[in-house]
All heavy atoms as TSV, in Angstrom:
chain	resi	resn	atom	element	x	y	z
A	1	MET	N	N	-171.816	137.372	140.496
A	1	MET	CA	C	-170.964	137.702	141.610
A	1	MET	C	C	-169.567	137.572	141.044
A	1	MET	O	O	-169.267	136.520	140.487
A	1	MET	CB	C	-171.157	136.883	142.761
A	1	MET	CG	C	-170.182	137.168	143.990
A	1	MET	SD	S	-170.419	136.191	145.401
A	1	MET	CE	C	-171.699	135.160	145.284
A	2	LEU	N	N	-168.647	138.492	141.393
A	2	LEU	CA	C	-167.289	138.483	141.009
A	2	LEU	C	C	-166.351	138.341	142.297
A	2	LEU	O	O	-166.724	139.110	143.237
A	2	LEU	CB	C	-166.740	139.707	140.191
A	2	LEU	CG	C	-167.529	139.823	138.885
A	2	LEU	CD1	C	-167.114	141.233	138.263
A	2	LEU	CD2	C	-167.246	138.722	137.835
A	3	GLN	N	N	-165.410	137.479	142.314
A	3	GLN	CA	C	-164.524	137.455	143.426
A	3	GLN	C	C	-163.088	137.412	142.913
A	3	GLN	O	O	-162.369	136.365	143.196
A	3	GLN	CB	C	-164.892	136.207	144.188
A	3	GLN	CG	C	-166.174	136.276	144.829
A	3	GLN	CD	C	-166.503	134.977	145.594
A	3	GLN	OE1	O	-166.081	133.869	145.198
A	3	GLN	NE2	N	-167.127	135.137	146.683
A	4	PRO	N	N	-162.511	138.436	142.436
A	4	PRO	CA	C	-161.086	138.592	141.954
A	4	PRO	C	C	-160.193	138.454	143.229
A	4	PRO	O	O	-160.469	139.040	144.315
A	4	PRO	CB	C	-161.009	139.875	141.298
A	4	PRO	CG	C	-162.093	140.729	141.803
A	4	PRO	CD	C	-163.261	139.774	142.211
A	5	GLU	N	N	-159.101	137.685	143.059
A	5	GLU	CA	C	-158.177	137.540	144.102
A	5	GLU	C	C	-157.381	138.899	144.308
A	5	GLU	O	O	-156.966	139.153	145.427
A	5	GLU	CB	C	-157.090	136.454	143.724
A	5	GLU	CG	C	-157.241	135.248	144.576
A	5	GLU	CD	C	-156.375	134.239	144.321
A	5	GLU	OE1	O	-155.095	134.450	144.620
A	5	GLU	OE2	O	-156.643	133.119	143.764
A	6	ARG	N	N	-157.175	139.615	143.135
A	6	ARG	CA	C	-156.453	140.830	143.292
A	6	ARG	C	C	-156.912	141.831	142.385
A	6	ARG	O	O	-157.376	141.501	141.223
A	6	ARG	CB	C	-154.866	140.557	143.025
A	6	ARG	CG	C	-153.976	141.801	143.069
A	6	ARG	CD	C	-152.679	141.526	142.656
A	6	ARG	NE	N	-152.144	140.187	142.670
A	6	ARG	CZ	C	-151.038	139.834	142.242
A	6	ARG	NH1	N	-150.254	140.660	141.686
A	6	ARG	NH2	N	-150.609	138.553	142.233
A	7	LEU	N	N	-156.878	143.078	142.785
A	7	LEU	CA	C	-157.353	144.164	141.910
A	7	LEU	C	C	-156.153	145.188	141.730
A	7	LEU	O	O	-155.673	145.839	142.700
A	7	LEU	CB	C	-158.587	145.057	142.515
A	7	LEU	CG	C	-159.830	144.157	142.640
A	7	LEU	CD1	C	-160.804	144.985	143.408
A	7	LEU	CD2	C	-160.420	143.895	141.227
A	8	THR	N	N	-155.706	145.271	140.505
A	8	THR	CA	C	-154.650	146.216	140.281
A	8	THR	C	C	-155.011	147.314	139.300
A	8	THR	O	O	-154.374	148.362	139.201
A	8	THR	CB	C	-153.426	145.529	139.748
A	8	THR	OG1	O	-153.776	144.904	138.496
A	8	THR	CG2	C	-152.836	144.516	140.689
A	9	GLY	N	N	-156.085	147.186	138.633
A	9	GLY	CA	C	-156.588	148.108	137.609
A	9	GLY	C	C	-157.922	147.808	137.193
A	9	GLY	O	O	-158.541	146.732	137.390
A	10	ALA	N	N	-158.441	148.636	136.306
A	10	ALA	CA	C	-159.847	148.491	135.815
A	10	ALA	C	C	-160.131	147.178	135.042
A	10	ALA	O	O	-161.139	146.726	135.054
A	10	ALA	CB	C	-160.274	149.724	134.958
A	11	GLY	N	N	-159.085	146.725	134.464
A	11	GLY	CA	C	-159.183	145.560	133.681
A	11	GLY	C	C	-159.380	144.319	134.452
A	11	GLY	O	O	-159.850	143.151	134.043
A	12	ASP	N	N	-159.096	144.343	135.747
A	12	ASP	CA	C	-159.075	143.315	136.576
A	12	ASP	C	C	-160.573	142.861	137.189
A	12	ASP	O	O	-160.827	141.673	137.556
A	12	ASP	CB	C	-158.296	143.450	137.865
A	12	ASP	CG	C	-156.735	143.519	137.605
A	12	ASP	OD1	O	-156.374	143.138	136.449
A	12	ASP	OD2	O	-156.122	144.226	138.518
A	13	VAL	N	N	-161.403	143.827	137.067
A	13	VAL	CA	C	-162.803	143.634	137.611
A	13	VAL	C	C	-163.599	142.671	136.765
A	13	VAL	O	O	-164.468	142.079	137.206
A	13	VAL	CB	C	-163.502	145.015	137.802
A	13	VAL	CG1	C	-164.842	144.853	138.355
A	13	VAL	CG2	C	-162.538	145.876	138.808
A	14	GLY	N	N	-163.375	142.836	135.416
A	14	GLY	CA	C	-164.073	141.866	134.603
A	14	GLY	C	C	-165.521	142.515	134.069
A	14	GLY	O	O	-166.277	141.806	133.472
A	15	VAL	N	N	-165.714	143.687	134.452
A	15	VAL	CA	C	-166.997	144.350	134.093
A	15	VAL	C	C	-166.721	145.945	134.089
A	15	VAL	O	O	-165.759	146.361	134.744
A	15	VAL	CB	C	-168.020	144.125	135.111
A	15	VAL	CG1	C	-167.764	144.728	136.381
A	15	VAL	CG2	C	-169.439	144.522	134.560
A	16	HIS	N	N	-167.375	146.726	133.197
A	16	HIS	CA	C	-167.089	148.170	133.178
A	16	HIS	C	C	-167.850	148.745	134.387
A	16	HIS	O	O	-168.999	148.539	134.526
A	16	HIS	CB	C	-167.700	148.683	131.922
A	16	HIS	CG	C	-167.060	148.197	130.610
A	16	HIS	ND1	N	-165.709	148.597	130.326
A	16	HIS	CD2	C	-167.353	147.312	129.656
A	16	HIS	CE1	C	-165.336	147.981	129.246
A	16	HIS	NE2	N	-166.384	147.124	128.826
A	17	LEU	N	N	-167.022	149.336	135.236
A	17	LEU	CA	C	-167.579	149.851	136.513
A	17	LEU	C	C	-168.691	150.986	136.285
A	17	LEU	O	O	-169.601	151.120	137.167
A	17	LEU	CB	C	-166.427	150.459	137.330
A	17	LEU	CG	C	-165.322	149.443	137.923
A	17	LEU	CD1	C	-164.286	150.097	138.652
A	17	LEU	CD2	C	-166.032	148.294	138.635
A	18	HIS	N	N	-168.576	151.736	135.231
A	18	HIS	CA	C	-169.628	152.692	135.015
A	18	HIS	C	C	-170.965	152.137	134.683
A	18	HIS	O	O	-172.000	152.791	134.754
A	18	HIS	CB	C	-169.255	153.677	133.779
A	18	HIS	CG	C	-169.110	153.018	132.485
A	18	HIS	ND1	N	-168.014	152.306	132.094
A	18	HIS	CD2	C	-170.002	152.922	131.529
A	18	HIS	CE1	C	-168.220	151.874	130.795
A	18	HIS	NE2	N	-169.501	152.146	130.477
A	19	GLN	N	N	-171.067	150.755	134.451
A	19	GLN	CA	C	-172.292	150.190	134.312
A	19	GLN	C	C	-172.946	149.820	135.577
A	19	GLN	O	O	-174.155	149.362	135.497
A	19	GLN	CB	C	-172.147	148.875	133.385
A	19	GLN	CG	C	-171.701	149.210	132.001
A	19	GLN	CD	C	-171.357	148.025	131.335
A	19	GLN	OE1	O	-170.924	146.831	131.893
A	19	GLN	NE2	N	-171.515	147.958	130.046
A	20	LEU	N	N	-172.251	149.830	136.622
A	20	LEU	CA	C	-172.865	149.425	138.006
A	20	LEU	C	C	-173.262	150.645	138.781
A	20	LEU	O	O	-172.722	151.613	138.782
A	20	LEU	CB	C	-171.675	148.768	138.720
A	20	LEU	CG	C	-171.113	147.524	137.994
A	20	LEU	CD1	C	-169.943	146.943	138.728
A	20	LEU	CD2	C	-172.174	146.537	137.729
A	21	ASP	N	N	-174.314	150.396	139.481
A	21	ASP	CA	C	-174.804	151.333	140.473
A	21	ASP	C	C	-174.016	151.470	141.835
A	21	ASP	O	O	-173.613	152.399	142.288
A	21	ASP	CB	C	-176.269	151.159	140.946
A	21	ASP	CG	C	-177.166	151.422	139.802
A	21	ASP	OD1	O	-177.059	152.227	138.958
A	21	ASP	OD2	O	-178.235	150.652	139.625
A	22	ALA	N	N	-173.624	150.240	142.166
A	22	ALA	CA	C	-172.805	150.102	143.422
A	22	ALA	C	C	-172.055	148.713	143.403
A	22	ALA	O	O	-172.405	147.711	142.703
A	22	ALA	CB	C	-173.646	150.111	144.673
A	23	ILE	N	N	-170.884	148.734	144.221
A	23	ILE	CA	C	-170.159	147.519	144.386
A	23	ILE	C	C	-170.118	147.246	145.781
A	23	ILE	O	O	-169.751	148.113	146.611
A	23	ILE	CB	C	-168.654	147.655	143.790
A	23	ILE	CG1	C	-168.779	147.968	142.239
A	23	ILE	CG2	C	-167.908	146.441	143.978
A	23	ILE	CD1	C	-167.485	148.385	141.683
A	24	VAL	N	N	-170.505	146.025	146.181
A	24	VAL	CA	C	-170.551	145.627	147.596
A	24	VAL	C	C	-169.335	144.856	147.790
A	24	VAL	O	O	-169.070	143.867	147.174
A	24	VAL	CB	C	-171.749	144.904	147.975
A	24	VAL	CG1	C	-171.757	144.486	149.473
A	24	VAL	CG2	C	-173.046	145.810	147.683
A	25	VAL	N	N	-168.565	145.181	148.866
A	25	VAL	CA	C	-167.322	144.420	149.137
A	25	VAL	C	C	-167.532	143.813	150.636
A	25	VAL	O	O	-167.951	144.612	151.503
A	25	VAL	CB	C	-166.121	145.314	149.245
A	25	VAL	CG1	C	-164.803	144.532	149.577
A	25	VAL	CG2	C	-165.980	145.970	147.928
A	26	ALA	N	N	-167.227	142.521	150.739
A	26	ALA	CA	C	-167.425	141.847	152.000
A	26	ALA	C	C	-166.189	140.959	152.227
A	26	ALA	O	O	-165.862	140.095	151.450
A	26	ALA	CB	C	-168.577	141.031	152.169
A	27	ALA	N	N	-165.389	141.122	153.261
A	27	ALA	CA	C	-164.279	140.309	153.768
A	27	ALA	C	C	-163.260	140.268	152.555
A	27	ALA	O	O	-162.789	139.029	152.328
A	27	ALA	CB	C	-164.770	138.914	154.083
A	28	TYR	N	N	-162.970	141.379	151.980
A	28	TYR	CA	C	-162.003	141.241	150.872
A	28	TYR	C	C	-160.536	141.169	151.341
A	28	TYR	O	O	-159.829	140.423	150.770
A	28	TYR	CB	C	-162.329	142.455	149.858
A	28	TYR	CG	C	-161.400	142.270	148.553
A	28	TYR	CD1	C	-161.588	141.213	147.816
A	28	TYR	CD2	C	-160.512	143.226	148.251
A	28	TYR	CE1	C	-160.751	141.075	146.603
A	28	TYR	CE2	C	-159.733	143.081	147.099
A	28	TYR	CZ	C	-159.889	142.019	146.295
A	28	TYR	OH	O	-159.115	141.903	145.185
A	29	GLY	N	N	-160.252	142.024	152.216
A	29	GLY	CA	C	-158.786	141.911	152.865
A	29	GLY	C	C	-157.751	142.287	151.994
A	29	GLY	O	O	-156.498	142.071	152.271
A	30	ARG	N	N	-158.016	143.109	150.910
A	30	ARG	CA	C	-156.949	143.663	150.063
A	30	ARG	C	C	-157.258	145.157	149.839
A	30	ARG	O	O	-158.373	145.544	149.915
A	30	ARG	CB	C	-156.833	142.763	148.655
A	30	ARG	CG	C	-156.758	141.414	148.814
A	30	ARG	CD	C	-155.376	141.007	148.418
A	30	ARG	NE	N	-155.178	139.630	148.403
A	30	ARG	CZ	C	-154.279	138.933	148.863
A	30	ARG	NH1	N	-153.305	139.570	149.490
A	30	ARG	NH2	N	-154.201	137.665	148.771
A	31	LEU	N	N	-156.289	145.822	149.383
A	31	LEU	CA	C	-156.409	147.198	149.042
A	31	LEU	C	C	-157.083	147.320	147.654
A	31	LEU	O	O	-156.767	146.607	146.807
A	31	LEU	CB	C	-154.983	147.966	148.990
A	31	LEU	CG	C	-154.529	148.153	150.364
A	31	LEU	CD1	C	-153.095	148.897	150.238
A	31	LEU	CD2	C	-155.340	149.056	151.315
A	32	ILE	N	N	-158.022	148.251	147.560
A	32	ILE	CA	C	-158.634	148.461	146.313
A	32	ILE	C	C	-158.001	149.838	145.662
A	32	ILE	O	O	-158.054	150.777	146.397
A	32	ILE	CB	C	-160.145	148.680	146.482
A	32	ILE	CG1	C	-160.714	147.299	146.967
A	32	ILE	CG2	C	-160.876	149.011	145.093
A	32	ILE	CD1	C	-162.122	147.342	147.385
A	33	PRO	N	N	-157.557	149.642	144.616
A	33	PRO	CA	C	-156.876	150.933	143.988
A	33	PRO	C	C	-157.783	152.092	143.855
A	33	PRO	O	O	-158.959	152.027	143.521
A	33	PRO	CB	C	-156.275	150.442	142.639
A	33	PRO	CG	C	-156.284	148.961	142.680
A	33	PRO	CD	C	-157.341	148.517	143.705
A	34	ASN	N	N	-157.263	153.343	144.148
A	34	ASN	CA	C	-158.040	154.597	143.910
A	34	ASN	C	C	-158.587	154.673	142.515
A	34	ASN	O	O	-159.724	155.190	142.438
A	34	ASN	CB	C	-157.142	155.804	144.158
A	34	ASN	CG	C	-157.022	156.007	145.729
A	34	ASN	OD1	O	-157.722	155.645	146.520
A	34	ASN	ND2	N	-155.783	156.581	146.022
A	35	GLU	N	N	-157.935	154.217	141.501
A	35	GLU	CA	C	-158.444	154.231	140.171
A	35	GLU	C	C	-159.806	153.539	140.054
A	35	GLU	O	O	-160.661	153.992	139.336
A	35	GLU	CB	C	-157.412	153.474	139.254
A	35	GLU	CG	C	-157.942	153.202	137.879
A	35	GLU	CD	C	-157.061	152.333	137.106
A	35	GLU	OE1	O	-155.971	151.907	137.568
A	35	GLU	OE2	O	-157.391	151.832	135.913
A	36	LEU	N	N	-159.944	152.441	140.870
A	36	LEU	CA	C	-161.248	151.712	140.813
A	36	LEU	C	C	-162.221	152.448	141.706
A	36	LEU	O	O	-163.424	152.471	141.357
A	36	LEU	CB	C	-161.069	150.301	141.270
A	36	LEU	CG	C	-160.191	149.454	140.369
A	36	LEU	CD1	C	-159.938	148.060	140.968
A	36	LEU	CD2	C	-160.647	149.416	138.842
A	37	LEU	N	N	-161.751	152.919	142.813
A	37	LEU	CA	C	-162.723	153.507	143.915
A	37	LEU	C	C	-163.375	154.687	143.312
A	37	LEU	O	O	-164.519	154.998	143.621
A	37	LEU	CB	C	-161.977	153.852	145.101
A	37	LEU	CG	C	-161.403	152.769	145.963
A	37	LEU	CD1	C	-160.547	153.312	147.140
A	37	LEU	CD2	C	-162.600	151.851	146.537
A	38	GLU	N	N	-162.639	155.407	142.384
A	38	GLU	CA	C	-163.324	156.677	141.813
A	38	GLU	C	C	-164.261	156.438	140.738
A	38	GLU	O	O	-164.883	157.350	140.268
A	38	GLU	CB	C	-162.067	157.503	141.235
A	38	GLU	CG	C	-161.183	158.043	142.362
A	38	GLU	CD	C	-159.842	158.640	141.793
A	38	GLU	OE1	O	-159.569	158.603	140.580
A	38	GLU	OE2	O	-159.130	159.140	142.620
A	39	GLN	N	N	-164.302	155.254	140.185
A	39	GLN	CA	C	-165.262	155.004	139.083
A	39	GLN	C	C	-166.695	154.431	139.509
A	39	GLN	O	O	-167.472	154.390	138.629
A	39	GLN	CB	C	-164.617	153.757	138.240
A	39	GLN	CG	C	-163.375	154.326	137.660
A	39	GLN	CD	C	-162.755	153.167	136.682
A	39	GLN	OE1	O	-163.502	152.602	136.024
A	39	GLN	NE2	N	-161.482	153.139	136.624
A	40	ALA	N	N	-166.836	154.083	140.823
A	40	ALA	CA	C	-168.256	153.630	141.195
A	40	ALA	C	C	-168.374	153.887	142.766
A	40	ALA	O	O	-167.423	154.214	143.319
A	40	ALA	CB	C	-168.254	152.151	140.831
A	41	LEU	N	N	-169.575	153.656	143.131
A	41	LEU	CA	C	-169.945	153.709	144.610
A	41	LEU	C	C	-169.374	152.347	145.208
A	41	LEU	O	O	-169.968	151.299	144.701
A	41	LEU	CB	C	-171.251	154.008	144.775
A	41	LEU	CG	C	-171.767	153.741	146.376
A	41	LEU	CD1	C	-171.145	154.813	147.194
A	41	LEU	CD2	C	-173.312	153.916	146.284
A	42	TRP	N	N	-168.543	152.316	146.074
A	42	TRP	CA	C	-168.154	151.138	146.834
A	42	TRP	C	C	-168.757	151.070	148.229
A	42	TRP	O	O	-168.488	152.081	148.866
A	42	TRP	CB	C	-166.611	151.023	146.887
A	42	TRP	CG	C	-165.944	150.818	145.491
A	42	TRP	CD1	C	-165.833	151.787	144.518
A	42	TRP	CD2	C	-165.349	149.670	144.995
A	42	TRP	NE1	N	-165.209	151.266	143.356
A	42	TRP	CE2	C	-164.903	149.920	143.716
A	42	TRP	CE3	C	-165.138	148.388	145.508
A	42	TRP	CZ2	C	-164.222	149.036	142.905
A	42	TRP	CZ3	C	-164.382	147.437	144.725
A	42	TRP	CH2	C	-163.985	147.745	143.446
A	43	VAL	N	N	-169.316	149.926	148.652
A	43	VAL	CA	C	-169.898	149.808	149.933
A	43	VAL	C	C	-169.291	148.540	150.651
A	43	VAL	O	O	-169.323	147.527	150.070
A	43	VAL	CB	C	-171.535	149.622	149.896
A	43	VAL	CG1	C	-171.975	149.464	151.256
A	43	VAL	CG2	C	-172.047	150.758	149.073
A	44	ASN	N	N	-168.556	148.868	151.762
A	44	ASN	CA	C	-167.787	147.862	152.480
A	44	ASN	C	C	-168.817	147.348	153.611
A	44	ASN	O	O	-169.155	148.043	154.409
A	44	ASN	CB	C	-166.580	148.282	152.990
A	44	ASN	CG	C	-165.736	147.214	153.636
A	44	ASN	OD1	O	-165.833	146.069	153.334
A	44	ASN	ND2	N	-165.038	147.577	154.698
A	45	VAL	N	N	-169.142	146.052	153.545
A	45	VAL	CA	C	-170.153	145.480	154.698
A	45	VAL	C	C	-169.254	144.620	155.528
A	45	VAL	O	O	-168.231	143.935	155.039
A	45	VAL	CB	C	-171.206	144.748	154.058
A	45	VAL	CG1	C	-172.161	145.744	153.253
A	45	VAL	CG2	C	-170.878	143.756	153.143
A	46	HIS	N	N	-169.583	144.615	156.815
A	46	HIS	CA	C	-168.873	143.799	157.694
A	46	HIS	C	C	-169.743	143.337	158.812
A	46	HIS	O	O	-170.574	144.030	159.322
A	46	HIS	CB	C	-167.740	144.632	158.433
A	46	HIS	CG	C	-166.668	143.778	159.084
A	46	HIS	ND1	N	-166.859	143.166	160.181
A	46	HIS	CD2	C	-165.425	143.596	158.672
A	46	HIS	CE1	C	-165.770	142.576	160.639
A	46	HIS	NE2	N	-164.915	142.750	159.587
A	47	PRO	N	N	-169.798	142.063	159.160
A	47	PRO	CA	C	-170.852	141.548	160.014
A	47	PRO	C	C	-170.494	141.625	161.567
A	47	PRO	O	O	-171.243	141.456	162.393
A	47	PRO	CB	C	-170.766	139.999	159.741
A	47	PRO	CG	C	-169.387	139.789	159.316
A	47	PRO	CD	C	-168.955	140.985	158.606
A	48	SER	N	N	-169.416	142.354	161.865
A	48	SER	CA	C	-168.986	142.439	163.305
A	48	SER	C	C	-169.744	143.540	163.918
A	48	SER	O	O	-170.301	144.378	163.208
A	48	SER	CB	C	-167.538	142.650	163.400
A	48	SER	OG	O	-167.185	143.927	163.018
A	49	LEU	N	N	-169.594	143.619	165.198
A	49	LEU	CA	C	-170.294	144.564	165.999
A	49	LEU	C	C	-169.386	145.717	166.380
A	49	LEU	O	O	-169.179	146.140	167.456
A	49	LEU	CB	C	-170.788	143.961	167.434
A	49	LEU	CG	C	-171.815	142.814	167.172
A	49	LEU	CD1	C	-172.127	142.119	168.535
A	49	LEU	CD2	C	-173.055	143.233	166.526
A	50	LEU	N	N	-168.773	146.295	165.359
A	50	LEU	CA	C	-167.961	147.425	165.509
A	50	LEU	C	C	-168.664	148.541	166.185
A	50	LEU	O	O	-169.845	148.737	165.895
A	50	LEU	CB	C	-167.368	147.812	164.184
A	50	LEU	CG	C	-166.420	146.734	163.475
A	50	LEU	CD1	C	-166.082	147.384	162.126
A	50	LEU	CD2	C	-165.239	146.576	164.434
A	51	PRO	N	N	-167.935	149.330	167.159
A	51	PRO	CA	C	-166.611	149.296	167.265
A	51	PRO	C	C	-166.253	148.404	168.489
A	51	PRO	O	O	-165.066	148.298	168.935
A	51	PRO	CB	C	-166.244	150.788	167.751
A	51	PRO	CG	C	-167.530	151.209	168.393
A	51	PRO	CD	C	-168.700	150.489	167.675
A	52	ARG	N	N	-167.162	147.566	169.000
A	52	ARG	CA	C	-166.786	146.772	170.143
A	52	ARG	C	C	-165.880	145.699	169.821
A	52	ARG	O	O	-164.865	145.417	170.476
A	52	ARG	CB	C	-168.091	146.009	170.596
A	52	ARG	CG	C	-167.768	145.203	171.932
A	52	ARG	CD	C	-169.012	144.623	172.559
A	52	ARG	NE	N	-168.685	143.754	173.624
A	52	ARG	CZ	C	-169.487	143.105	174.288
A	52	ARG	NH1	N	-170.791	143.196	174.036
A	52	ARG	NH2	N	-169.092	142.295	175.282
A	53	TRP	N	N	-165.909	145.031	168.668
A	53	TRP	CA	C	-165.063	143.934	168.367
A	53	TRP	C	C	-164.204	144.211	167.046
A	53	TRP	O	O	-164.796	144.430	166.013
A	53	TRP	CB	C	-165.845	142.574	168.036
A	53	TRP	CG	C	-166.636	142.164	169.294
A	53	TRP	CD1	C	-168.036	142.238	169.347
A	53	TRP	CD2	C	-166.122	141.814	170.550
A	53	TRP	NE1	N	-168.345	141.837	170.679
A	53	TRP	CE2	C	-167.206	141.590	171.368
A	53	TRP	CE3	C	-164.904	141.708	171.066
A	53	TRP	CZ2	C	-167.087	141.271	172.800
A	53	TRP	CZ3	C	-164.765	141.298	172.411
A	53	TRP	CH2	C	-165.813	141.102	173.275
A	54	ARG	N	N	-162.888	144.371	167.280
A	54	ARG	CA	C	-161.992	144.623	166.122
A	54	ARG	C	C	-160.898	143.667	166.096
A	54	ARG	O	O	-160.875	142.796	166.977
A	54	ARG	CB	C	-161.385	146.097	166.427
A	54	ARG	CG	C	-162.372	147.224	166.440
A	54	ARG	CD	C	-161.683	148.565	166.696
A	54	ARG	NE	N	-162.632	149.485	166.839
A	54	ARG	CZ	C	-162.901	150.463	165.948
A	54	ARG	NH1	N	-162.257	150.456	164.746
A	54	ARG	NH2	N	-163.798	151.418	166.100
A	55	GLY	N	N	-160.244	143.823	165.108
A	55	GLY	CA	C	-159.103	142.844	164.928
A	55	GLY	C	C	-159.225	141.713	163.965
A	55	GLY	O	O	-160.045	141.738	163.116
A	56	ALA	N	N	-158.403	140.621	164.197
A	56	ALA	CA	C	-158.386	139.606	163.097
A	56	ALA	C	C	-159.585	138.781	163.168
A	56	ALA	O	O	-159.949	138.005	162.160
A	56	ALA	CB	C	-157.122	138.789	163.357
A	57	ALA	N	N	-160.372	138.610	164.317
A	57	ALA	CA	C	-161.402	137.614	164.384
A	57	ALA	C	C	-162.690	138.251	165.081
A	57	ALA	O	O	-163.086	137.858	166.094
A	57	ALA	CB	C	-161.047	136.451	165.024
A	58	PRO	N	N	-163.232	139.362	164.580
A	58	PRO	CA	C	-164.360	140.077	165.283
A	58	PRO	C	C	-165.584	139.137	165.453
A	58	PRO	O	O	-166.245	139.227	166.425
A	58	PRO	CB	C	-164.724	141.339	164.422
A	58	PRO	CG	C	-164.047	140.949	163.034
A	58	PRO	CD	C	-162.877	140.068	163.326
A	59	VAL	N	N	-165.960	138.400	164.350
A	59	VAL	CA	C	-167.186	137.566	164.427
A	59	VAL	C	C	-166.860	136.553	165.528
A	59	VAL	O	O	-167.802	136.276	166.322
A	59	VAL	CB	C	-167.398	136.963	163.052
A	59	VAL	CG1	C	-168.547	135.850	163.206
A	59	VAL	CG2	C	-167.761	138.022	162.074
A	60	GLU	N	N	-165.847	135.852	165.564
A	60	GLU	CA	C	-165.452	134.888	166.588
A	60	GLU	C	C	-165.543	135.452	167.960
A	60	GLU	O	O	-166.108	134.850	168.913
A	60	GLU	CB	C	-164.195	134.152	166.293
A	60	GLU	CG	C	-164.097	133.388	165.076
A	60	GLU	CD	C	-163.748	134.088	163.724
A	60	GLU	OE1	O	-163.904	135.390	163.816
A	60	GLU	OE2	O	-163.536	133.409	162.807
A	61	ARG	N	N	-165.130	136.640	168.170
A	61	ARG	CA	C	-165.005	137.334	169.533
A	61	ARG	C	C	-166.505	137.635	169.879
A	61	ARG	O	O	-166.801	137.377	171.092
A	61	ARG	CB	C	-164.153	138.546	169.504
A	61	ARG	CG	C	-162.718	138.421	169.058
A	61	ARG	CD	C	-161.978	137.700	170.241
A	61	ARG	NE	N	-160.653	137.514	169.809
A	61	ARG	CZ	C	-160.068	136.460	169.268
A	61	ARG	NH1	N	-160.877	135.382	169.165
A	61	ARG	NH2	N	-158.753	136.377	169.070
A	62	ALA	N	N	-167.306	138.012	168.999
A	62	ALA	CA	C	-168.663	138.268	169.393
A	62	ALA	C	C	-169.337	137.024	169.631
A	62	ALA	O	O	-170.124	137.042	170.752
A	62	ALA	CB	C	-169.391	138.878	168.158
A	63	ILE	N	N	-169.168	135.899	169.013
A	63	ILE	CA	C	-169.709	134.689	169.494
A	63	ILE	C	C	-169.185	134.175	170.819
A	63	ILE	O	O	-170.065	133.737	171.650
A	63	ILE	CB	C	-169.407	133.547	168.414
A	63	ILE	CG1	C	-170.121	133.899	167.126
A	63	ILE	CG2	C	-169.771	132.084	168.892
A	63	ILE	CD1	C	-169.717	133.067	165.891
A	64	MET	N	N	-167.986	134.305	170.973
A	64	MET	CA	C	-167.240	133.915	172.295
A	64	MET	C	C	-167.939	134.691	173.473
A	64	MET	O	O	-168.008	134.171	174.671
A	64	MET	CB	C	-165.785	134.016	172.219
A	64	MET	CG	C	-165.192	132.969	171.326
A	64	MET	SD	S	-163.422	133.346	171.015
A	64	MET	CE	C	-162.710	133.518	172.635
A	65	ALA	N	N	-168.265	135.917	173.253
A	65	ALA	CA	C	-168.761	136.814	174.327
A	65	ALA	C	C	-170.254	136.629	174.480
A	65	ALA	O	O	-170.827	137.234	175.386
A	65	ALA	CB	C	-168.466	138.276	173.942
A	66	GLY	N	N	-170.889	135.760	173.676
A	66	GLY	CA	C	-172.389	135.543	173.747
A	66	GLY	C	C	-173.149	136.687	173.139
A	66	GLY	O	O	-174.369	136.725	173.513
A	67	ASP	N	N	-172.636	137.548	172.327
A	67	ASP	CA	C	-173.418	138.582	171.692
A	67	ASP	C	C	-174.358	138.017	170.771
A	67	ASP	O	O	-174.101	137.005	170.198
A	67	ASP	CB	C	-172.533	139.586	171.037
A	67	ASP	CG	C	-171.643	140.376	171.852
A	67	ASP	OD1	O	-171.870	140.381	173.142
A	67	ASP	OD2	O	-170.562	140.989	171.405
A	68	THR	N	N	-175.531	138.632	170.632
A	68	THR	CA	C	-176.614	138.269	169.606
A	68	THR	C	C	-176.620	139.032	168.396
A	68	THR	O	O	-176.188	140.204	168.504
A	68	THR	CB	C	-177.941	138.148	170.246
A	68	THR	OG1	O	-178.302	139.373	170.733
A	68	THR	CG2	C	-178.051	137.165	171.478
């Protein structure tokens, strides 16, 4: 698992993207450059119940509302 703080180019990832089938992103919170997006399949996962809960704290809002 790689968790780079910032992605500015292909050298930042630490692996050759063409070797990967997919890249899963969860709670990254930064922009991923188009240069990188074009080199592999990127899947962004998010645990919130979108579109009901949006904003800065969707998981916390779901818990506060009693959602399961």
